[in-house]
FIVEX-859363 format. One line per 5 residues: number of its first residue (from 1); for each residue x negated, y, z of N, C-alpha, C. Coordinates in steps of 0.05 Angstrom, whole numbers. Layout:
NUM) X/Y/Z/X/Y/Z/X/Y/Z | ...
//
This chain:
1) -608/-142/314/-583/-155/310/-567/-141/287 | -563/-154/264/-549/-141/242/-520/-135/250 | -510/-112/242/-483/-104/247/-466/-107/222 | -445/-124/223/-429/-130/199/-400/-121/204 | -389/-108/184/-360/-101/185/-346/-115/162
6) -326/-130/168/-309/-142/148/-284/-126/144 | -278/-117/120/-254/-102/114/-234/-120/101 | -213/-127/116/-193/-145/106/-168/-131/97 | -154/-143/78/-126/-135/72/-110/-160/74 | -89/-159/90/-72/-182/94/-49/-182/74
11) -39/-206/69/-16/-210/52/7/-193/62 | 19/-177/44/39/-157/52/63/-171/66 | 72/-194/54/94/-209/66/88/-218/95 | 63/-226/100/55/-234/126/56/-211/146 | 46/-188/137/46/-164/155/75/-155/161
16) 92/-155/141/120/-148/146/133/-167/166 | 127/-192/162/138/-213/181/129/-208/209 | 103/-202/212/91/-197/238/104/-173/252 | 106/-151/237/117/-126/250/147/-128/255 | 161/-144/240/190/-149/246/192/-167/270
21) 174/-185/273/174/-204/296/166/-191/322 | 147/-171/320/137/-158/344/139/-127/340 | 163/-116/340/166/-87/333/153/-69/354 | 151/-78/379/141/-60/400/110/-59/401 | 97/-75/384/68/-76/385/55/-49/377
26) 70/-34/361/59/-9/350/55/11/373 | 67/6/396/64/25/419/39/19/435 | 25/-2/429/1/-9/443/-23/7/434 | -44/11/451/-68/24/442/-81/7/420 | -99/20/404/-111/7/381/-123/-20/387
31) -140/-22/408/-154/-47/414/-135/-70/420 | -113/-63/435/-94/-84/442/-76/-91/418 | -70/-72/401/-56/-78/376/-72/-97/359 | -98/-91/356/-115/-107/339/-117/-135/350 | -120/-138/377/-122/-164/389/-97/-180/385
36) -74/-167/388/-48/-181/385/-44/-191/357 | -51/-174/337/-49/-181/309/-68/-204/303 | -92/-203/311/-112/-224/306/-103/-251/318 | -91/-249/342/-82/-274/356/-58/-287/343 | -44/-272/325/-22/-284/310/-32/-301/286
41) -57/-299/280/-71/-316/261/-61/-314/232 | -58/-289/223/-53/-284/195/-80/-285/180 | -80/-295/156/-105/-295/140/-128/-308/154 | -151/-294/153/-175/-305/166/-177/-296/195 | -158/-280/205/-158/-271/232/-186/-261/239
46) -197/-268/263/-224/-260/270/-243/-284/270 | -236/-304/254/-252/-329/253/-281/-324/246 | -285/-308/225/-312/-302/217/-327/-284/237 | -312/-266/249/-324/-249/269/-336/-266/291 | -321/-284/302/-330/-301/324/-353/-320/315
51) -350/-331/290/-371/-349/280/-397/-335/275 | -396/-310/265/-420/-295/259/-433/-285/285 | -417/-279/305/-428/-271/331/-445/-293/343 | -436/-318/339/-451/-341/349/-478/-343/336 | -480/-332/312/-505/-334/296/-522/-309/299
56) -515/-291/318/-532/-268/324/-524/-242/311 | -500/-241/298/-491/-216/286/-474/-201/307 | -472/-175/302/-453/-158/316/-431/-153/295 | -407/-164/299/-388/-165/277/-362/-151/286 | -349/-138/266/-324/-123/271/-304/-129/248
61) -278/-126/255/-257/-130/236/-242/-104/232 | -237/-97/207/-219/-75/200/-197/-87/183 | -172/-83/190/-149/-93/175/-137/-69/161 | -146/-65/136/-142/-39/123/-113/-33/118 | -96/-53/112/-69/-47/104/-48/-53/127
66) -58/-57/151/-40/-58/174/-34/-29/183 | -15/-17/170/-12/12/172/-7/22/200 | 11/10/217/14/20/244/-12/19/260 | -28/-2/256/-53/-5/270/-73/16/261 | -74/21/235/-93/41/224/-85/69/232
71) -59/74/232/-50/101/241/-58/106/270 | -56/85/286/-63/89/314/-93/95/317 | -110/81/301/-138/86/302/-144/116/295 | -131/125/273/-135/152/264/-126/172/286 | -103/167/298/-93/185/319/-112/186/343
76) -122/162/351/-140/161/374/-166/175/369 | -174/178/344/-200/190/337/-197/218/325 | -172/229/327/-168/256/318/-170/260/288 | -163/239/273/-165/240/244/-137/239/231 | -136/248/206/-112/245/190/-113/217/178
81) -89/203/177/-89/176/166/-85/177/136 | -100/160/123/-95/152/95/-108/125/91 | -99/109/72/-108/82/69/-139/81/66 | -150/94/46/-179/93/42/-193/111/62 | -182/134/68/-195/153/85/-200/142/113
86) -181/128/124/-184/117/151/-204/94/151 | -204/77/130/-225/56/128/-253/69/127 | -255/90/111/-281/104/109/-290/115/136 | -270/127/151/-277/138/177/-285/116/196 | -272/92/194/-279/70/212/-308/60/206
91) -314/57/181/-341/48/173/-362/68/182 | -356/94/178/-374/115/187/-379/113/217 | -357/108/232/-359/106/261/-375/82/270 | -372/60/256/-386/35/264/-415/33/254 | -421/47/233/-448/49/221/-460/20/218
96) -447/4/201/-457/-24/198/-481/-26/179 | -496/-48/181/-516/-54/162/-504/-69/137 | -482/-83/143/-470/-100/122/-440/-94/122 | -428/-92/98/-399/-89/95/-390/-111/76 | -370/-126/85/-358/-148/70/-330/-140/63
101) -324/-135/38/-297/-130/29/-283/-156/24 | -264/-164/41/-252/-190/39/-235/-194/14 | -222/-173/5/-207/-175/-20/-215/-151/-38 | -236/-155/-54/-249/-133/-67/-232/-118/-87 | -212/-132/-99/-196/-119/-120/-177/-98/-108
106) -175/-96/-82/-157/-76/-70/-171/-49/-65 | -197/-47/-73/-211/-23/-68/-224/-13/-94 | -220/13/-101/-231/23/-126/-262/25/-125 | -274/26/-149/-303/26/-151/-315/50/-137 | -303/74/-140/-315/97/-128/-315/96/-97
111) -296/82/-86/-295/78/-57/-318/59/-48 | -322/38/-63/-343/19/-56/-370/34/-57 | -374/50/-78/-399/65/-80/-402/85/-57 | -380/97/-49/-380/116/-27/-389/102/-1 | -380/77/3/-388/62/27/-418/56/26
116) -428/49/2/-457/44/-1/-474/69/7 | -463/92/0/-478/117/6/-480/124/36 | -465/109/52/-467/113/81/-493/101/93 | -509/88/76/-534/76/85/-531/46/90 | -508/35/80/-504/6/83/-525/-9/67
121) -538/-28/80/-559/-44/67/-549/-65/48 | -526/-76/54/-516/-99/39/-486/-97/36 | -477/-98/11/-448/-98/5/-440/-125/-6 | -421/-138/6/-412/-164/-2/-383/-162/-12 | -378/-174/-35/-350/-175/-46/-338/-202/-39
126) -312/-204/-46/-298/-230/-42/-275/-231/-61 | -272/-254/-75/-249/-257/-93/-241/-286/-93 | -215/-291/-89/-205/-318/-91/-176/-317/-101 | -171/-298/-119/-144/-295/-131/-149/-285/-160 | -128/-286/-177/-132/-278/-205/-143/-249/-207
131) -160/-245/-226/-172/-219/-230/-173/-213/-260 | -178/-188/-268/-179/-180/-296/-208/-173/-303 | -213/-169/-328/-240/-161/-337/-248/-134/-325 | -229/-117/-320/-235/-91/-308/-246/-94/-280 | -238/-115/-266/-247/-120/-239/-277/-128/-238
136) -287/-138/-261/-315/-145/-262/-333/-121/-257 | -324/-97/-265/-339/-73/-261/-343/-68/-231 | -322/-74/-215/-324/-71/-186/-342/-92/-174 | -339/-117/-184/-355/-139/-173/-385/-133/-176 | -392/-119/-198/-421/-114/-203/-433/-94/-183
141) -416/-81/-167/-426/-62/-148/-436/-76/-122 | -428/-101/-119/-436/-116/-95/-462/-130/-99 | -476/-135/-77/-501/-150/-78/-496/-180/-85 | -473/-190/-75/-463/-215/-84/-433/-217/-77 | -420/-235/-90/-391/-238/-86/-385/-267/-77
146) -370/-269/-55/-362/-295/-44/-336/-303/-58 | -334/-329/-65/-309/-339/-76/-304/-367/-65 | -278/-375/-63/-271/-401/-52/-268/-422/-73 | -271/-416/-98/-265/-434/-120/-289/-439/-138 | -297/-465/-142/-318/-471/-161/-313/-460/-189
151) -287/-460/-196/-280/-449/-223/-286/-420/-225 | -280/-404/-204/-286/-376/-204/-316/-372/-203 | -330/-389/-187/-359/-387/-186/-371/-390/-214 | -362/-409/-229/-372/-414/-256/-367/-389/-274 | -342/-379/-273/-334/-357/-290/-349/-331/-283
156) -352/-326/-257/-366/-302/-249/-396/-303/-255 | -407/-326/-252/-436/-329/-259/-440/-325/-289 | -422/-335/-305/-424/-330/-334/-422/-300/-341 | -407/-286/-324/-404/-257/-329/-427/-241/-317 | -447/-255/-305/-470/-241/-294/-466/-231/-266
161) -446/-241/-252/-441/-233/-224/-454/-254/-205 | -471/-245/-187/-483/-263/-168/-461/-272/-148 | -457/-298/-147/-434/-309/-133/-442/-330/-113 | -428/-331/-90/-433/-351/-70/-407/-366/-64 | -408/-392/-68/-384/-409/-63/-382/-415/-33
166) -360/-406/-21/-354/-414/7/-324/-422/7 | -319/-447/12/-291/-456/13/-277/-444/37 | -250/-444/36/-235/-436/59/-240/-456/82 | -229/-452/105/-235/-468/129/-212/-468/148 | -217/-480/172/-197/-481/193/-211/-474/219
171) -196/-461/237/-208/-454/263/-194/-471/285 | -210/-485/302/-199/-500/324/-184/-482/344 | -189/-456/343/-175/-437/361/-145/-439/358 | -136/-446/333/-107/-448/328/-94/-470/345 | -108/-492/348/-97/-515/362/-90/-508/391
176) -106/-492/403/-101/-485/431/-77/-467/434 | -67/-456/412/-44/-438/413/-18/-452/405 | -20/-477/397/4/-491/387/14/-511/409 | 40/-511/414/51/-530/433/50/-559/423 | 49/-578/441/52/-606/433/81/-613/430
181) 89/-620/406/117/-626/400/119/-650/382 | 141/-664/383/146/-686/365/151/-676/337 | 144/-693/317/149/-686/289/179/-681/285 | 185/-660/270/213/-652/265/221/-656/236 | 202/-654/218/208/-655/189/192/-678/177
186) 205/-692/157/190/-712/142/170/-699/123 | 181/-682/106/164/-669/85/171/-639/83 | 150/-623/81/154/-594/78/136/-583/56 | 144/-560/46/126/-543/31/127/-516/46 | 104/-504/51/102/-478/63/84/-460/46
191) 95/-438/36/79/-421/20/96/-401/5 | 86/-391/-18/100/-371/-34/111/-384/-60 | 132/-373/-69/144/-380/-95/148/-355/-111 | 128/-347/-127/131/-324/-144/140/-333/-171 | 165/-328/-177/177/-338/-201/173/-319/-224
196) 148/-318/-234/140/-301/-256/118/-315/-272 | 116/-311/-298/96/-324/-314/68/-320/-304 | 53/-343/-303/25/-341/-294/21/-342/-265 | 43/-345/-249/40/-346/-220/45/-375/-210 | 70/-381/-203/76/-406/-190/94/-424/-208
201) 91/-422/-234/107/-439/-252/104/-469/-245 | 79/-478/-243/74/-506/-238/85/-514/-210 | 80/-497/-191/90/-503/-163/120/-506/-163 | 134/-488/-175/163/-489/-175/173/-514/-190 | 159/-521/-212/167/-544/-228/164/-570/-212
206) 141/-573/-198/136/-598/-183/154/-600/-159 | 158/-579/-144/176/-580/-121/204/-586/-130 | 213/-574/-151/240/-579/-161/244/-608/-170 | 224/-618/-184/225/-646/-193/225/-666/-170 | 210/-660/-149/210/-678/-126/238/-678/-113
211) 249/-655/-110/276/-653/-98/297/-667/-115 | 295/-663/-141/314/-676/-160/311/-707/-159 | 287/-716/-152/283/-745/-151/289/-756/-123 | 301/-740/-106/311/-750/-81/293/-746/-57 | 271/-732/-60/253/-726/-36/267/-706/-18
216) 271/-713/7/282/-694/26/260/-675/35 | 261/-651/27/239/-632/33/251/-605/42 | 238/-595/64/245/-568/73/225/-549/60 | 235/-528/47/217/-509/32/217/-483/47 | 196/-477/62/194/-452/77/178/-433/58
221) 192/-416/44/178/-401/23/185/-372/23 | 165/-356/16/168/-328/11/174/-326/-19 | 199/-322/-26/208/-323/-54/208/-295/-66 | 195/-293/-89/196/-269/-105/208/-277/-132 | 234/-274/-134/249/-283/-158/255/-258/-175
226) 241/-255/-196/243/-230/-212/271/-227/-224 | 282/-203/-223/308/-198/-235/303/-189/-264 | 324/-188/-280/322/-179/-308/312/-150/-308 | 321/-134/-289/313/-106/-288/283/-103/-283 | 271/-123/-269/242/-122/-264/226/-133/-288
231) 237/-153/-301/223/-165/-323/224/-148/-349 | 247/-135/-354/250/-120/-379/228/-99/-383 | 222/-82/-363/200/-62/-367/173/-76/-374 | 168/-99/-361/143/-113/-367/143/-123/-396 | 166/-131/-406/168/-140/-434/162/-117/-453
236) 174/-93/-445/170/-69/-462/140/-61/-462 | 128/-61/-439/99/-54/-437/82/-74/-452 | 90/-100/-451/75/-120/-466/75/-115/-496 | 99/-108/-506/101/-102/-535/85/-77/-542 | 88/-56/-526/74/-31/-531/44/-35/-530
241) 35/-50/-510/6/-55/-507/-6/-69/-531 | 9/-89/-541/-1/-104/-564/-1/-87/-589 | 19/-70/-592/21/-52/-615/-1/-31/-615 | -7/-20/-590/-26/1/-588/-54/-8/-580 | -58/-34/-581/-84/-46/-571/-108/-34/-585
246) -106/-29/-611/-129/-21/-626/-129/10/-632 | -112/24/-618/-111/53/-622/-130/66/-601 | -139/91/-606/-157/104/-587/-142/116/-563 | -116/113/-562/-101/125/-540/-109/113/-514 | -111/129/-493/-117/120/-466/-95/103/-456
251) -102/80/-445/-81/61/-435/-80/62/-404 | -55/66/-394/-52/68/-365/-54/40/-352 | -51/40/-326/-55/15/-311/-36/-7/-320 | -10/1/-324/9/-19/-333/3/-30/-360 | -7/-13/-378/-16/-22/-405/-39/-42/-402
256) -58/-36/-385/-81/-53/-381/-72/-81/-371 | -53/-81/-352/-43/-106/-342/-29/-122/-364 | -13/-107/-380/1/-120/-402/-17/-133/-423 | -40/-119/-428/-59/-129/-447/-72/-155/-438 | -73/-159/-411/-85/-183/-401/-67/-207/-403
261) -42/-203/-408/-23/-225/-411/-26/-240/-437 | -23/-266/-436/-26/-282/-461/1/-288/-474 | 23/-282/-460/49/-286/-472/69/-266/-461 | 91/-264/-475/113/-245/-467/124/-254/-440 | 126/-236/-420/139/-243/-394/167/-253/-398
266) 174/-275/-385/200/-286/-387/216/-283/-362 | 243/-283/-365/260/-282/-342/270/-310/-335 | 259/-320/-314/267/-347/-305/278/-346/-277 | 302/-357/-273/314/-358/-247/304/-383/-232 | 301/-382/-206/293/-404/-190/314/-426/-192
271) 306/-451/-197/326/-473/-200/345/-475/-176 | 370/-479/-181/390/-481/-160/385/-504/-141 | 374/-526/-153/368/-550/-136/347/-543/-115 | 327/-527/-123/306/-519/-105/317/-499/-85 | 334/-481/-94/345/-460/-76/360/-472/-52
276) 373/-495/-57/388/-508/-35/370/-517/-12 | 345/-520/-17/326/-530/3/309/-507/16 | 315/-483/8/299/-460/18/305/-454/46 | 284/-448/61/286/-437/88/269/-411/89 | 274/-395/109/259/-370/111/229/-375/112
281) 214/-356/101/185/-358/101/174/-356/130 | 151/-369/135/138/-367/161/109/-360/156 | 98/-345/175/70/-336/172/55/-339/199 | 29/-338/197/13/-338/221/17/-362/239 | 19/-359/265/23/-381/283/49/-396/277
286) 69/-382/268/94/-396/261/91/-415/237 | 73/-407/219/67/-424/196/53/-449/206 | 32/-445/223/17/-468/233/35/-488/248 | 53/-476/264/71/-493/280/90/-509/261 | 100/-496/241/118/-509/222/104/-532/208
291) 79/-527/199/64/-549/185/59/-572/205 | 52/-565/230/46/-586/249/71/-603/255 | 94/-592/253/119/-606/259/127/-625/236 | 112/-625/214/119/-642/192/101/-667/191 | 111/-689/181/95/-712/176/77/-708/151
296) 88/-696/131/74/-692/105/79/-663/96 | 58/-650/87/60/-624/75/51/-625/46 | 69/-618/28/63/-619/-1/47/-593/-9 | 26/-597/-23/10/-575/-33/10/-575/-63 | 16/-552/-75/15/-548/-104/0/-522/-108
301) -24/-524/-120/-40/-499/-125/-24/-481/-143 | -31/-455/-142/-15/-435/-155/-15/-438/-186 | -38/-446/-197/-39/-447/-226/-53/-474/-234 | -51/-480/-260/-65/-504/-270/-95/-500/-268 | -109/-517/-253/-138/-514/-250/-150/-541/-243
306) -176/-542/-245/-190/-567/-241/-199/-571/-212 | -200/-550/-196/-212/-551/-170/-193/-545/-147 | -195/-559/-126/-180/-553/-102/-194/-530/-88 | -178/-510/-79/-191/-486/-68/-174/-470/-48 | -149/-477/-43/-133/-459/-27/-136/-464/3
311) -124/-446/19/-127/-448/48/-113/-471/60 | -89/-479/49/-73/-500/60/-88/-527/59 | -108/-529/41/-124/-553/38/-137/-561/65 | -144/-541/81/-158/-546/106/-140/-541/130 | -121/-523/128/-103/-516/150/-84/-540/156
316) -74/-553/135/-55/-575/140/-67/-598/155 | -89/-610/145/-101/-631/162/-112/-621/188 | -119/-595/189/-130/-584/214/-110/-586/237 | -84/-583/231/-64/-584/252/-53/-613/256 | -64/-632/240/-56/-660/244/-33/-670/227
321) -29/-657/204/-8/-665/185/-20/-675/160 | -8/-695/148/-18/-706/123/-15/-686/100 | -36/-682/85/-35/-664/62/-32/-681/37 | -11/-675/21/-7/-687/-5/-13/-667/-26 | -35/-670/-40/-45/-650/-59/-52/-662/-86
326) -56/-645/-105/-63/-654/-132/-91/-667/-132 | -95/-684/-152/-119/-700/-155/-141/-684/-168 | -153/-665/-154/-174/-647/-165/-201/-661/-166 | -217/-652/-185/-243/-665/-190/-262/-661/-166 | -260/-639/-151/-279/-634/-129/-269/-644/-102
331) -245/-656/-102/-234/-665/-76/-251/-685/-62 | -264/-704/-75/-281/-723/-61/-305/-710/-47 | -312/-686/-55/-334/-671/-40/-324/-661/-13 | -298/-659/-10/-287/-647/14/-273/-667/32 | -259/-686/20/-244/-707/35/-246/-733/19
336) -241/-755/34/-239/-781/20/-210/-784/11 | -206/-784/-16/-179/-786/-26/-164/-811/-17 | -139/-807/-9/-121/-829/-1/-129/-842/25 | -150/-832/38/-157/-841/65/-157/-818/85 | -163/-794/75/-162/-770/92/-140/-750/82
341) -138/-747/56/-116/-732/44/-105/-750/22 | -79/-746/16/-65/-762/-5/-63/-746/-30 | -70/-759/-53/-70/-745/-78/-48/-755/-97 | -41/-738/-116/-22/-746/-136/-29/-733/-163 | -22/-747/-184/-27/-737/-211/-1/-733/-227
346) 21/-741/-215/47/-737/-227/68/-735/-206 | 91/-725/-213/113/-723/-194/122/-751/-184 | 123/-770/-202/131/-797/-195/112/-809/-174 | 86/-804/-179/66/-814/-160/69/-801/-133 | 74/-775/-133/78/-760/-108/101/-771/-92
351) 123/-776/-106/147/-786/-93/141/-814/-81 | 128/-831/-97/122/-858/-88/105/-858/-62 | 85/-840/-62/67/-839/-38/81/-827/-14 | 99/-807/-18/115/-796/4/132/-818/17 | 145/-833/0/162/-855/10/146/-876/25
356) 122/-883/14/106/-903/27/97/-893/55 | 88/-868/57/78/-858/82/100/-856/103 | 124/-848/94/146/-847/113/155/-875/123 | 151/-895/105/159/-922/113/137/-936/129 | 113/-925/130/90/-937/144/78/-916/163
361) 93/-909/185/84/-887/203/57/-892/216 | 51/-917/222/25/-923/236/2/-917/217 | 4/-925/192/-17/-920/173/-19/-890/167 | 4/-876/166/5/-847/162/-9/-832/184 | -4/-841/209/-17/-828/232/-47/-832/231
366) -56/-855/222/-85/-860/219/-98/-842/199 | -84/-837/177/-94/-818/157/-96/-790/167 | -74/-782/181/-73/-754/193/-96/-750/212 | -101/-770/229/-123/-767/249/-150/-766/236 | -154/-782/215/-180/-782/201/-185/-755/188
371) -164/-744/176/-167/-718/162/-173/-696/182 | -159/-696/205/-164/-675/225/-193/-677/235 | -202/-702/240/-230/-706/249/-250/-695/229 | -244/-699/203/-262/-690/182/-263/-659/181 | -239/-647/184/-237/-618/183/-253/-606/207
376) -249/-616/230/-263/-605/254/-293/-610/254 | -301/-629/238/-330/-635/235/-343/-618/213 | -330/-617/190/-343/-606/166/-331/-580/155 | -307/-573/163/-293/-551/149/-283/-529/168 | -300/-522/187/-293/-500/205/-306/-474/196
381) -298/-452/207/-310/-426/200/-339/-424/210 | -345/-439/231/-373/-440/240/-391/-452/218 | -381/-473/205/-396/-485/182/-399/-465/160 | -377/-451/153/-378/-432/131/-396/-408/137 | -395/-399/162/-411/-375/169/-441/-381/166
386) -449/-405/171/-478/-412/167/-487/-409/138 | -469/-416/120/-475/-412/91/-477/-383/85 | -459/-367/96/-460/-338/91/-485/-326/103 | -493/-334/127/-517/-324/140/-542/-329/123 | -544/-353/112/-567/-359/95/-569/-341/71
391) -547/-334/59/-547/-317/36/-554/-288/44 | -543/-279/66/-548/-252/76/-578/-248/81 | -590/-269/93/-619/-267/100/-637/-264/75 | -627/-273/52/-642/-270/27/-643/-241/17 | -623/-225/27/-620/-198/17/-630/-177/36
396) -633/-184/62/-641/-163/81/-672/-164/86
//
């Protein structure tokens, strides 16, 4: 029975939300802390662990940046806590055959190599967020890299990185933890709004345009609105990096990041019309419940791209809410457009379809049911784990 350890790093905003919501959890023993955190359903939770166990693996989860949890593990095992040191101690303790780094860019190359030296037979990487050319050096250390995006799959393959496409998914376990409630919101957006160049420019633009055109929308968002004090140093580093680009001087991390930018960082304030519709961010089970309480959930991918690839693509229909998303080229491979999920190519089209769905609740309910049925049939973590298992067997 192969033993697999998945090393996860959760979104920092989600972890902060969790520990503020459950401050006393840090007093629990490690195993109970871990169970409580997993049951709150941040990120991938233990979905892959359960799915892989059904396929004959012995699987474990390490949540590397859940600091109170990791400190407790270190204390219980008589170790000193440190971010990388504790993860290394945990892997040493578990002695896995396979290690899967869920977010590979959060771990330096020498640490990945150090894990390999423990006798690990197979190292798997994972990337589904923006990366730089420097990260390719880390990706090459893995036997293969999992990605959720066909676009990233294409780009990584061109760079000589062996890549496996596995889309995100939905777990039916979530449904058993959500109460049955009447719909409370007509239209919602749930996610992040990072108001900085290259992040959520398109998302902010579309949401603001919908609101300006009269769409009543509740925006549950984790807002990162850069101040001038934050943007100014980035502008300075951008200028310095471009001036010193061809010099032999060693460039620090901030210089390297600045060199990767294609334009000068700008200071943009979040539109006031959008701000009026903001509500506090929600994560984990609270996020799922909020989406379930809506008739329609608007999805805008983070950047301009050709392929649908984010988690909300499966989570929204999974809880029985209509997904309104962009008209991506690969969407017909995943759902039947306008029968299982609703697509738009412009803000005007999005508004028109929102109004139609709200005016035709019976038809809208039929679409929501069809989408949920499709998700529970084709887009669960059990489905995705079988793809991963096939690839693992090629390497062991």
